[in-house]
C-alpha positions in Angstrom: 0.1 0.0 0.0 1.2 3.5 -0.7 1.7 6.1 1.9 3.9 8.7 2.9 6.5 9.8 5.5 9.2 12.3 6.1 12.9 12.2 7.5 15.5 14.8 8.0 18.6 15.0 6.0 21.3 13.1 7.9 18.7 11.4 10.1 17.1 7.9 9.7 13.8 6.3 9.7 13.1 2.8 10.2 10.4 1.4 7.8 8.6 -2.0 8.3 6.5 -4.1 6.1 3.4 -6.2 6.5 3.5 -9.2 4.1 0.1 -11.2 3.5 -1.1 -13.6 3.6 0.3 -14.4 7.3 1.4 -18.0 6.1 3.4 -16.9 3.1 6.3 -19.2 2.6 8.8 -16.5 2.2 7.9 -13.2 3.7 11.4 -11.7 2.9 11.7 -8.3 1.0 14.1 -6.5 -1.0 14.3 -2.7 -0.3 15.4 -0.1 -2.8 15.3 3.8 -3.2 14.4 5.6 -6.5 17.1 8.2 -5.7 20.0 7.3 -3.5 21.4 10.7 -3.8 18.0 11.8 -1.7 17.8 8.8 0.5 19.4 5.3 0.8 17.7 2.4 2.5 19.6 -0.7 3.9 18.7 -4.4 3.8 16.6 -3.9 7.1 14.3 -1.0 5.9 16.4 1.6 7.6 16.2 4.8 5.6 18.8 7.7 5.8 18.1 11.1 4.5 20.8 12.6 2.3 19.4 15.6 0.7 16.4 17.5 0.5 13.6 16.1 -1.9 11.2 13.3 -2.5 11.9 9.6 -3.3 10.0 6.6 -3.5 11.0 3.6 -1.1 10.0 0.4 -2.5 9.7 -3.0 -1.0 9.7 -6.2 -3.4 8.7 -9.7 -2.3 11.6 -12.2 -2.5 9.4 -15.0 -3.6 9.2 -14.2 -7.1 5.7 -13.1 -6.9 6.5 -9.7 -8.1 4.4 -8.2 -5.4 5.8 -4.8 -4.2 4.8 -2.0 -1.7 6.1 1.5 -1.8 6.1 4.7 0.2 6.8 8.2 -0.7 9.5 9.6 1.5 10.3 13.4 1.8 13.8 14.4 3.1 13.5 17.7 4.7 16.3 20.1 5.7 18.5 19.2 8.7 17.1 21.0 11.7 19.1 22.5 14.8 19.4 20.1 17.7 21.1 22.1 20.2 22.3 26.0 20.9 25.1 27.1 23.2 25.3 30.7 23.8 28.9 32.0 24.7 30.2 33.5 26.7 28.7 31.4 29.5 27.3 33.3 32.5 28.3 36.7 30.8 28.3 39.9 32.8 28.1 43.4 31.8 28.1 47.0 33.7 24.9 49.1 33.4 25.1 51.1 30.2 27.7 48.7 28.6 27.0 46.2 26.0 28.3 42.5 25.6 28.2 40.6 22.3 26.6 37.0 22.7 27.1 34.4 20.2 25.1 31.5 19.5 26.5 28.2 18.4 23.8 26.0 16.5 24.5 22.0 16.1 24.6 20.3 14.1 27.2 22.3 12.1 25.5 21.3 8.7 21.9 22.4 10.0 20.1 24.0 7.0 19.3 27.1 8.8 21.5 28.2 11.8 19.9 31.6 12.5 18.3 32.3 15.8 16.2 35.0 17.3 17.4 36.8 20.6 15.1 37.7 23.6 15.6 38.9 27.2 13.3 37.8 30.1 13.6 41.2 31.7 14.2 44.2 29.6 14.2 46.4 32.6 17.5 44.7 33.6 19.1 43.8 30.0 18.2 44.2 26.4 19.4 42.2 23.6 19.3 42.9 20.1 16.9 40.5 18.4 19.1 39.6 15.6 22.6 40.2 16.4 22.7 39.2 20.1 24.3 42.3 21.3 23.0 42.7 25.0 23.0 46.0 26.9 23.0 46.3 30.7 20.0 48.6 31.9 19.8 48.1 35.6 21.7 46.0 38.2 20.2 42.5 38.4 20.0 39.3 36.2 18.0 38.6 33.1 17.7 35.3 31.3 18.8 35.7 27.6 17.3 33.1 24.9 18.5 32.2 21.6 15.7 30.4 19.5 16.2 28.6 16.3 14.6 30.1 13.3 14.2 26.8 11.5 11.1 25.8 13.5 12.5 22.9 15.5 11.7 24.8 18.7 15.3 24.5 20.2 16.6 27.2 22.3 19.8 28.0 24.2 19.8 30.3 27.5 22.3 32.1 29.6 21.9 34.2 32.7 23.4 37.8 32.0 24.5 39.7 35.0 24.3 43.3 35.1 26.4 45.1 37.7 27.1 48.8 38.5 30.6 48.8 38.4 33.4 46.8 36.5 35.6 44.3 38.2 38.8 43.5 36.5 40.4 40.1 36.3 42.8 39.4 39.1 44.2 35.9 37.9 43.8 33.2 35.4 44.4 29.4 35.9 44.5 27.1 32.7 43.4 23.5 33.4 44.5 20.9 32.8 48.0 21.9 33.7 50.3 20.3 32.8 48.5 19.2 29.6 49.4 16.8 26.7 47.9 16.1 23.4 48.6 13.3 20.4 49.5 14.5 17.1 46.4 15.0 15.3 44.1 15.0 18.4 42.6 17.8 20.3 42.8 18.9 24.0 40.3 21.2 25.5 41.9 23.8 27.8 39.7 25.8 30.3 40.5 29.2 31.7 39.2 30.0 35.2 39.2 33.7 35.7 39.2 35.2 39.2 37.5 36.9 40.9 34.2 35.1 40.2 32.4 38.4 39.7 35.0 39.7 37.2 32.7 41.9 34.8 34.5 40.3 31.5 36.0 36.7 31.9 36.7 36.2 28.5 40.3 35.6 27.4 42.3 35.4 24.2 44.2 32.1 23.3 47.4 31.8 21.5 50.4 29.1 20.9 54.1 30.0 21.0 54.6 27.4 18.4 51.8 26.6 16.0 54.1 24.2 14.1 53.8 22.0 17.4 50.5 22.9 18.4 47.4 25.3 17.7 44.7 26.7 20.0 41.3 28.1 18.8 39.4 31.0 20.3 37.4 28.4 22.5 40.7 27.2 24.0 40.7 23.9 21.9 44.3 22.9 21.5 45.3 20.7 18.3 48.7 18.6 18.3 50.2 19.0 15.2 53.8 17.7 15.8 55.7 16.2 18.2 57.3 18.7 20.7 56.0 21.4 23.3 54.3 24.7 22.8 53.4 27.2 25.5 49.7 28.0 25.5 48.8 31.7 26.8 45.4 33.0 28.0 45.1 36.8 28.2 42.3 38.4 29.8 40.3 40.6 27.3 39.3 43.2 29.9 42.4 45.2 29.7 43.6 44.1 33.2 47.0 42.7 31.6 46.4 39.3 33.2 47.8 36.4 31.7 48.4 32.7 32.3 50.5 30.0 30.5 51.0 26.3 30.5 53.1 24.0 28.6 51.5 21.6 26.2 53.3 18.3 25.5 52.5 16.8 21.9 53.1 13.3 21.7 53.1 10.6 18.6 49.9 9.1 18.3 49.5 5.7 20.3 48.0 2.4 19.2 44.5 2.0 20.5 43.6 -1.6 19.2 45.3 -4.7 17.4 43.2 -7.3 15.6 45.0 -10.4 14.6 43.8 -12.4 11.2 42.9 -15.1 10.7 41.1 -15.7 14.0 40.7 -18.3 15.1 43.7 -20.0 13.3 45.1 -23.4 12.8 48.2 -25.0 11.6 49.4 -28.5 10.9 52.1 -30.1 12.9 55.4 -28.9 10.9 53.6 -26.4 8.7 53.3 -22.7 9.0 50.5 -20.1 8.9 51.1 -16.4 8.2 49.2 -14.1 10.7 48.5 -10.4 10.2 48.0 -7.7 12.9 45.8 -4.8 11.9 47.0 -1.8 13.9 44.5 1.2 14.8 44.5 4.1 14.4 45.5 4.1 10.8 47.9 7.2 11.6 49.4 5.7 14.8 53.3 6.8 14.9 54.5 3.4 15.6 52.4 0.5 14.2 55.0 -2.1 14.9 54.5 -5.1 16.7 56.2 -7.8 18.8 54.7 -11.4 18.3 54.8 -14.2 20.9 53.5 -17.6 21.6 52.1 -18.6 24.9 53.5 -22.1 24.4 56.5 -22.4 22.4 56.4 -26.3 22.7 53.1 -26.3 20.8 53.8 -23.3 18.2 56.4 -20.9 17.6 55.8 -17.3 16.0 58.7 -15.5 14.2 59.2 -11.6 14.2 56.8 -11.2 11.0 53.8 -13.2 12.5 54.7 -16.5 10.8 53.6 -19.5 12.9 55.1 -22.8 12.9 53.2 -25.8 14.4 55.3 -28.0 16.3 53.0 -30.4 18.6 49.3 -31.1 18.5 47.6 -28.8 21.1 46.5 -25.1 21.5 48.7 -21.9 21.9 47.6 -18.2 22.5 49.3 -16.2 19.9 50.0 -12.4 21.0 50.9 -9.2 19.0 52.0 -6.3 21.5 52.3 -2.9 20.4 55.9 -1.5 20.3 54.9 2.0 21.1 54.6 1.5 24.8 50.7 2.1 24.8 50.5 -1.5 26.3 47.9 -2.7 23.6 47.8 -6.2 22.7 45.9 -8.5 20.3 45.4 -12.3 20.8 44.3 -15.3 18.9 43.8 -18.8 19.8 46.1 -21.1 17.4 45.1 -24.9 17.1 47.8 -27.2 16.2 46.6 -30.4 14.3 48.2 -33.4 13.2 48.9 -33.9 9.4 46.7 -36.4 7.5 49.1 -39.5 7.0 47.1 -41.6 4.8 43.6 -41.6 2.7 41.6 -45.1 2.7 38.8 -45.6 0.0 36.0 -47.8 0.7 34.9 -50.4 -0.3 38.3 -51.7 -1.1 37.1 -53.9 -3.9 36.1 -52.0 -7.1 32.6 -52.8 -8.2 30.7 -51.7 -11.4 28.3 -48.8 -11.2 25.5 -48.3 -13.6 24.0 -45.4 -15.2 22.3 -43.4 -12.7 23.9 -45.2 -9.6 26.2 -44.0 -7.1 28.9 -45.6 -5.3 27.7 -46.5 -1.8 
């Protein structure tokens, strides 16, 4: 039966089928999409929206009857799922302004615009389009950013309005010391004191961007092995700064999978084992091979196993990078066949369309 449904781009929708009659011998179906650039469907009927538009999803009976069922699927633009306002817990002096920004997720939402509002315009106002807040009177107001895409998603923060400006007195960066793998990230946080400082925002910088970079939100990225000094400078003009040393280390191994698994080898024969090391960009993907029972089987530096006596042995591949990561398999050593006997021993004539019993 034809019907219709909708799914947002990037989201999924589970489809199900009712195959009649109830006692049909084969109730399996094959799923297909009329336009996989708009939406794809897997063997279980799970549809994934790819791009806005309309497609027809069809289920075809596997029993050769030619019976089909179809549904019209509309792929809608990706909606906002969350909004985060920065800076968090902002403060502003009466008569001054503070620029607020809204981070809308997912990053590829079709419409990332928001509308700003204040819960108490007698304390603070906010420009409906730009997010520029202004202190009106001492107190607090809840500032809300509402997604314009109709999703109903909002983000809120409490804006504190003070009578006087309080400058930053100190900044503490955490974690300290800090480390990050090459190609990975580490979130740094600047704790500005006193707690009632009017402007607690900071500017981040790295002493050596060839080793590590840091963005406006304190997210550091390891670029190359070494160290870099990360600095946070108060934006309020107080001149207060803080630094930490960030150490960038080679990316370590996180997992090792040995194939084939399980494995077997005949006595006196060999079997080549392979270690798949992740992540792909690990700095050192070398492994050390070992056998849990060298009396049953040995393994060389290249993962070549030799069966010695019948039984079992655990073969291990250990990462050489000091991560402590290992992979293991159970290896079965079997006896080689020594002879083959065909029965019956005496040959007999076999007629047409007859088989040898």
